[in-house]
C-alpha positions, 0 to 999 in steps of 0.5 A: 509521558509514558502513555504518549510513548506507548501510543506513539509506538502503537501508531508506528507499528500498526501499519506493519501488522496490517500488511501480511499478504501473499506477494505471489497473489499480489503480483497477479493483482497488480495488473491495474496498478501497472498502468500508472505505477509501472510494470515493475513498480517503477513509474515513468511519470512524476505524477505517480510514485514508484512502489517498488521496494516500499515497505509493505506496512506503508503501502497497505496503510496508504491503500487503506487510507485511500479506501477510507477517504483519509487520503483522497485522490480522484483515481486512487480513492476509486481504485482502493474502494474496490480492494478487499483487505486481503487484496491490499495486503497482497499488493503491499507484499508484492511491491515490497519484495521488488528490489 
């Protein structure tokens, strides 16, 4: 039972440690994202989620999952494959700072 709790704790906190990016750099990199997710991270189309105010760890994990094909989407998978780990961290930091 103790090992399950430890494993769960590691799993839940891992995405948080992944996102330690630079929000200012992320703002510059977010131009492509704005086409679907909105200029301020607020989507105007229900097909695409708003990113504004999401937790950085969650966003970084989702980008990484698209990049590694753990999640698949015709558009996002292709976009994420072009991103470096630093790019994903920066984008996640940027969107998490938008209130």
